[in-house]
C-alpha positions in Angstrom: -46.2 -36.1 30.4 -43.5 -38.6 31.3 -43.1 -39.5 27.7 -43.0 -35.8 26.8 -40.3 -35.3 29.4 -38.3 -38.1 27.7 -38.7 -36.5 24.3 -37.6 -33.1 25.7 -34.5 -34.8 27.0 -33.8 -36.3 23.6 -34.1 -32.9 22.0 -31.7 -31.6 24.5 -29.2 -34.3 23.7 -29.5 -33.6 20.0 -29.1 -29.8 20.5 -26.1 -30.2 22.8 -24.5 -32.6 20.3 -24.9 -30.0 17.5 -23.5 -27.3 19.7 -20.6 -29.5 20.5 -19.9 -30.0 16.8 -19.9 -26.2 16.3 -17.3 -25.8 19.1 -15.2 -28.7 17.7 -15.2 -26.9 14.3 -14.1 -23.7 16.0 -11.2 -25.4 17.9 -10.1 -27.3 14.8 -9.8 -24.0 12.9 -8.0 -22.0 15.6 -5.0 -21.7 13.3 -6.9 -21.2 10.0 -6.1 -17.8 8.4 -9.1 -15.5 8.3 -11.4 -18.1 10.0 -14.5 -16.7 11.7 -15.9 -18.7 14.6 -19.6 -19.7 15.0 -22.0 -20.3 17.8 -25.1 -22.3 18.2 -28.3 -20.3 18.9 -30.7 -22.4 21.0 -34.5 -22.0 20.7 -37.3 -23.5 22.8 -39.9 -25.8 21.1 -43.6 -25.5 21.7 -45.9 -28.5 22.0 -48.7 -26.7 20.2 -49.2 -24.0 17.6 -49.3 -20.4 18.7 -52.4 -20.1 16.4 -54.3 -22.5 18.6 -55.1 -19.7 21.1 -54.3 -21.9 24.1 -52.9 -20.4 27.2 -49.2 -20.3 28.2 -49.6 -22.8 31.0 -48.7 -25.8 28.8 -45.1 -27.0 29.0 -42.8 -26.9 26.0 -41.5 -29.8 24.0 -37.7 -29.3 24.5 -35.1 -27.4 22.6 -33.5 -27.1 19.1 -30.7 -25.3 17.5 -32.4 -22.5 15.6 -29.4 -21.1 13.9 -25.6 -21.3 13.6 -24.4 -17.7 13.8 -21.1 -16.7 12.2 -19.1 -14.3 14.4 -17.3 -11.7 12.2 -15.3 -10.1 14.9 -11.8 -8.9 13.9 -9.0 -11.5 14.2 -5.5 -10.5 15.3 -3.0 -9.5 12.6 0.4 -11.2 12.4 3.3 -9.8 10.4 4.8 -12.2 7.9 7.1 -10.0 5.9 5.9 -11.5 2.7 5.0 -8.9 0.1 2.0 -10.8 -1.3 0.4 -11.3 2.1 -2.3 -8.8 3.0 -4.9 -8.5 5.8 -8.0 -6.4 6.3 -8.3 -4.5 9.5 -12.1 -3.8 9.6 -15.1 -4.8 7.6 -15.0 -6.2 4.1 -13.7 -9.2 2.1 -11.2 -9.9 -0.6 -12.8 -11.0 -3.9 -11.5 -14.1 -5.7 -12.9 -15.6 -8.9 -12.9 -19.2 -10.1 -14.6 -22.6 -9.5 -15.2 -24.3 -6.2 -17.0 -27.7 -6.0 -18.4 -27.1 -9.5 -19.7 -23.6 -8.7 -18.1 -20.8 -10.8 -18.2 -17.2 -9.8 -17.0 -14.7 -7.3 -16.1 -15.8 -3.8 -15.1 -13.8 -0.8 -12.4 -14.4 1.8 -10.6 -12.8 4.7 -7.5 -15.0 4.1 -5.0 -12.8 2.2 -2.5 -15.5 1.5 -1.8 -14.7 -2.1 0.9 -15.5 -4.6 1.7 -15.2 -8.3 1.0 -18.3 -10.4 2.8 -19.4 -13.6 0.5 -17.3 -15.7 1.2 -14.1 -13.8 -2.1 -13.9 -12.0 -2.4 -13.1 -8.3 -4.2 -16.1 -6.8 -5.1 -17.7 -3.4 -3.8 -21.1 -2.4 -6.6 -22.8 -4.3 -5.8 -21.0 -7.6 -8.7 -18.6 -7.5 -7.8 -15.3 -9.1 -7.8 -12.2 -6.9 -10.0 -9.4 -8.3 -9.1 -5.7 -8.4 -9.2 -2.4 -10.4 -6.6 -2.5 -13.2 -4.3 0.5 -13.4 -4.3 2.8 -16.4 -1.1 4.3 -17.9 -2.0 7.7 -16.4 -2.0 6.3 -12.9 -5.8 6.1 -12.5 -7.7 2.8 -12.1 -10.5 1.2 -14.1 -14.1 1.4 -12.9 -14.8 -2.3 -13.2 -13.0 -5.2 -11.5 -10.9 -7.8 -13.3 -8.3 -10.4 -12.3 -5.0 -9.0 -11.0 -2.2 -9.9 -13.3 1.5 -9.0 -13.1 3.3 -8.5 -16.4 6.4 -10.6 -17.0 8.0 -8.4 -19.6 10.6 -5.8 -18.8 9.7 -2.2 -18.6 11.3 0.1 -21.2 13.8 2.8 -20.2 12.6 6.3 -19.6 14.9 9.2 -20.6 15.5 11.9 -17.9 13.3 14.9 -18.5 13.5 16.6 -15.1 16.2 17.1 -12.5 15.5 18.6 -9.0 18.2 19.9 -6.7 17.6 21.0 -3.2 20.7 22.7 -1.8 22.1 25.7 0.0 24.7 28.1 -1.4 26.7 29.9 1.2 25.7 33.6 1.3 29.0 34.5 2.9 31.0 32.9 0.1 33.1 35.5 -1.8 33.4 35.6 -5.6 36.6 34.1 -7.1 39.0 36.9 -8.1 41.0 36.8 -11.2 44.7 37.2 -10.3 45.5 38.5 -13.7 43.2 41.5 -13.1 44.5 43.7 -10.3 42.0 45.6 -8.1 40.6 47.0 -6.1 38.2 45.4 -6.5 40.0 42.5 -8.3 38.5 41.2 -11.5 36.0 38.2 -11.5 37.6 34.9 -12.6 35.7 33.4 -15.6 34.3 29.9 -15.3 36.4 27.4 -17.3 34.7 24.2 -18.4 38.2 22.6 -18.7 39.0 23.5 -15.0 35.6 23.7 -13.3 36.7 22.8 -9.8 39.0 25.8 -9.6 36.7 28.3 -11.2 33.5 27.6 -9.2 32.4 27.7 -5.6 30.3 24.5 -5.4 29.2 21.5 -7.4 27.0 18.4 -7.4 26.7 15.4 -9.7 23.7 13.4 -10.8 23.2 10.4 -13.0 20.8 10.8 -15.9 19.5 8.4 -18.5 19.1 8.7 -22.3 16.4 7.2 -24.5 18.1 3.8 -24.5 18.4 3.7 -20.7 22.2 4.3 -20.8 23.4 6.2 -17.7 25.4 9.4 -17.9 26.9 11.8 -15.3 25.8 15.4 -15.4 27.7 17.9 -13.2 26.2 21.2 -12.1 28.6 23.9 -10.9 27.6 27.1 -9.0 29.8 30.2 -9.1 29.1 33.4 -7.2 29.3 36.3 -9.7 28.5 39.4 -7.7 31.4 41.4 -6.3 29.6 42.3 -3.0 27.8 40.2 -0.4 24.5 42.1 -1.0 23.7 41.2 -4.6 22.9 37.4 -4.2 23.8 36.5 -7.8 25.1 33.1 -8.8 25.8 31.5 -12.2 25.3 27.8 -12.8 26.9 25.6 -15.4 25.9 22.1 -16.5 28.7 19.9 -17.8 28.5 16.6 -19.5 31.4 14.2 -19.7 33.1 14.2 -23.1 33.1 10.5 -23.4 29.3 10.5 -23.4 29.0 12.9 -26.4 29.6 12.4 -30.1 33.2 13.2 -31.2 33.4 16.8 -32.4 35.7 15.8 -35.2 36.0 12.3 -36.5 38.9 10.6 -34.7 39.3 13.4 -32.2 38.0 12.7 -28.7 36.1 15.3 -26.8 37.6 17.1 -23.7 36.9 15.7 -20.3 34.0 18.1 -19.7 31.7 19.8 -22.2 29.4 22.7 -21.1 25.8 21.9 -22.2 23.9 24.6 -20.4 24.2 27.6 -18.1 22.1 30.3 -16.4 21.8 32.7 -13.5 20.2 32.4 -10.1 19.3 35.4 -8.0 18.4 35.3 -4.3 16.6 37.4 -1.7 19.5 37.9 0.7 20.0 36.3 4.1 19.5 39.2 6.6 22.5 38.0 8.6 24.7 38.9 5.6 22.8 41.5 3.5 21.1 44.7 4.5 19.4 44.1 7.8 15.6 44.7 7.7 15.4 44.8 3.9 12.2 43.4 2.4 12.5 39.7 1.5 16.0 39.4 2.7 15.6 35.8 3.6 17.8 33.8 1.3 14.9 32.5 -0.9 15.4 32.1 -4.7 14.1 35.1 -6.7 14.8 34.2 -10.3 16.2 31.6 -12.7 14.3 28.5 -11.2 13.3 26.5 -14.3 16.3 26.4 -16.6 16.8 23.7 -19.2 19.8 22.1 -20.9 19.9 20.3 -24.2 22.3 17.3 -24.6 23.1 15.2 -27.6 24.3 11.9 -26.2 26.3 9.6 -28.4 24.2 7.0 -30.2 21.0 9.0 -29.7 19.3 10.9 -32.6 18.7 14.5 -31.7 19.2 16.3 -28.5 17.7 15.4 -25.1 16.1 18.3 -23.2 16.4 18.2 -19.4 14.7 20.8 -17.1 16.6 21.7 -14.0 14.3 22.4 -11.1 15.9 24.8 -8.6 12.7 25.5 -6.7 9.7 27.8 -6.9 9.8 31.6 -6.8 8.4 33.4 -3.8 5.0 34.9 -4.6 3.6 38.4 -3.9 2.5 37.2 -0.5 5.9 36.0 0.6 5.1 32.3 0.1 7.5 29.9 -1.5 11.1 30.3 -2.6 12.6 28.0 0.0 11.8 24.6 -1.5 14.9 24.3 -3.8 18.1 26.2 -4.0 18.6 28.7 -1.1 21.3 31.1 -0.1 21.8 31.1 3.6 24.8 32.1 5.7 25.8 28.4 6.2 28.1 26.1 4.4 27.1 24.7 1.0 25.4 21.4 1.0 23.0 19.3 -1.0 19.8 18.2 1.0 18.4 16.1 -1.8 18.4 15.6 -5.5 16.4 13.5 -7.9 15.7 12.8 -11.6 12.8 11.0 -13.3 14.8 8.8 -15.7 15.6 5.1 -15.4 17.1 2.2 -17.3 15.1 -0.8 -18.5 14.2 -3.2 -15.7 13.0 -6.8 -15.4 10.0 -7.8 -13.3 11.1 -9.1 -9.9 7.9 -9.4 -7.9 5.0 -7.5 -6.4 4.1 -5.8 -3.1 0.8 -4.5 -1.8 0.5 -1.2 0.1 -1.9 0.0 2.8 -4.5 1.1 0.2 -4.5 -2.3 -1.4 -2.6 -1.1 -4.5 -0.6 -3.9 -6.1 2.8 -2.6 -7.1 5.0 -4.3 -9.6 8.7 -4.3 -8.5 11.5 -4.1 -11.1 15.2 -4.6 -11.0 15.8 -1.0 -11.9 14.2 0.1 -8.6 10.9 1.2 -10.2 7.5 0.5 -8.7 4.6 0.6 -11.0 0.9 0.3 -9.9 -0.7 -2.8 -11.5 -4.1 -2.9 -9.8 -6.0 -2.0 -6.6 -7.6 -4.8 -4.7 -11.4 -4.9 -4.8 -12.9 -5.1 -1.3 -16.5 -6.4 -1.1 -18.9 -5.1 1.6 -22.3 -6.6 2.5 -25.5 -5.4 4.2 -25.4 -8.5 6.4 -22.2 -10.5 6.9 -24.2 -13.0 8.9 -26.2 -13.9 5.8 -23.1 -15.0 3.9 -22.9 -18.7 3.0 -19.8 -20.7 3.9 -18.2 -22.3 0.9 -15.3 -24.0 2.6 -11.6 -23.3 1.8 -11.9 -20.1 3.9 -14.4 -18.7 1.3 -18.0 -17.3 1.5 -20.6 -16.8 -1.1 -23.3 -14.1 -1.2 -26.9 -15.1 -0.6 -30.2 -13.4 -0.6 -29.9 -12.9 3.1 -26.5 -11.2 2.8 -27.4 -8.9 -0.1 -25.3 -8.3 -3.2 -21.6 -7.4 -2.8 -20.8 -3.7 -3.0 -17.3 -3.3 -4.4 -14.9 -0.6 -3.4 -11.3 -0.1 -2.3 -9.6 -0.6 1.1 -10.3 2.2 3.6 -13.3 3.6 1.7 -17.0 3.4 2.4 -16.6 1.7 5.8 -14.3 -1.0 4.4 -11.3 -2.0 6.5 -7.7 -0.8 5.8 -5.3 -3.1 4.1 -2.2 -4.2 6.0 0.6 -5.3 3.7 2.9 -8.2 4.7 0.4 -9.4 7.3 -2.3 -12.0 7.7 -5.5 -12.1 9.8 -5.6 -15.0 12.2 -8.7 -16.9 13.4 -10.9 -15.0 15.8 -11.5 -18.2 17.9 -10.8 -17.7 21.6 -9.6 -21.1 22.9 -10.4 -20.3 26.5 -13.9 -19.4 25.6 -14.4 -22.5 23.6 -13.1 -24.7 26.4 -15.6 -23.1 28.8 -18.3 -23.8 26.2 -17.2 -27.5 26.1 -17.7 -27.8 29.8 -21.1 -26.1 29.7 -22.4 -28.3 26.9 -21.0 -31.5 28.4 -22.8 -30.7 31.7 -26.0 -29.9 29.8 -25.7 -33.1 27.8 -25.4 -35.0 31.1 -28.3 -33.2 32.6 -30.5 -34.0 29.6 -29.5 -37.7 29.8 -30.7 -37.6 33.5 -34.1 -36.4 32.3 -34.3 -39.4 30.1 -33.2 -41.9 32.8 -35.5 -40.3 35.4 -38.5 -40.6 33.0 -37.5 -44.2 32.3 -37.5 -45.0 36.0 -40.9 -43.4 36.4 -42.3 -45.5 33.5 -40.8 -48.5 35.2 -42.6 -47.7 38.4 -45.8 -47.3 36.4 -45.3 -50.7 34.9 -44.7 -52.2 38.3 -48.2 -51.2 39.5 -49.8 -54.0 37.5 -47.6 -56.6 39.2 
């Protein structure tokens, strides 16, 4: 039994040494991005087979490290401000493809330190290509995963097709009288494209683009045309700058402004101005909300049609009519305006949003979806095999990877411009160092005590 005690002490020294190695690995990787700490699981060792049917009164034969368990708890997220950095907050792994130590295939990582290589691929620091779902021209994504690649070519220009204006026209504004037509009531002054500022009540300007990506200014003027404050009728006029249009007669320049479209807007009146209590007297737009203009820009074959969106009409249930042009009893103002055209743009980099969508950034201000990161999920994270370089591989114990997107199917959400730090707790590791050191010392005492007992036994013969 003395020799057995010595062997038990040796097993304790061996196990504590292995555990110390695990803690040392954890401490060494305390600053490794996406690192997951481990812990040694101790198991007792029997001196006999459980099939022998002997009782439980026999002593054991020491201890061994039965398993090194990986701890997949969440690490803290640190903002980096780098667009290609991304972290996962929750379960799942980024998928990268390439060769590691002679093994080629898909690997999995929590370290989202990515960058664009010389070939345009999104890669990790070891050159493995990040996998995702490629974007289709219609904005959807492919069903299968492939390497995320950023195009290096410029995107072509897109001609303006739609303009949206959200603004208010002052309901208390009076119509502009014509001094040449005496009243009462005085005549209505006609809109003059050559003098738009003095023959209208309000205007706004927007930049639009033609088929070649050349920018042009398009002015929209609004003029109240009803002679009372209870009609809610306004005319609008779209004016292009003459310098942007073909010359009307060879050698003769166009006037400063050329009218390219016009129409009429009618409103349900603001009750503070119109008839109090009248049905739908709320300043919402009632008609003329989808007009279009046709412009023949210089250097472009044919005319370019642009739809002006002034909002939606109120339906029979009284819903809508307030999301575009309105007529309230407050000063005229433009809340917002937009158009869908743009000039050509060169590729300037990428960014990754909270859903893992990789966006291409261009010098013309456009953002185009390139791909959506593929996030792998496993039945058992503990069964994954470490491959080094902050990578894991799937095994029979982990199960096959189930691919999806960030935030879906129990997968963690993506955090752009951030990295996940190591989940190692230094304070806990230092306490473990003390415990294993004490245990190592205690096991060595078992050996020295057994040695002393053997020495006493040897002394009996003397």
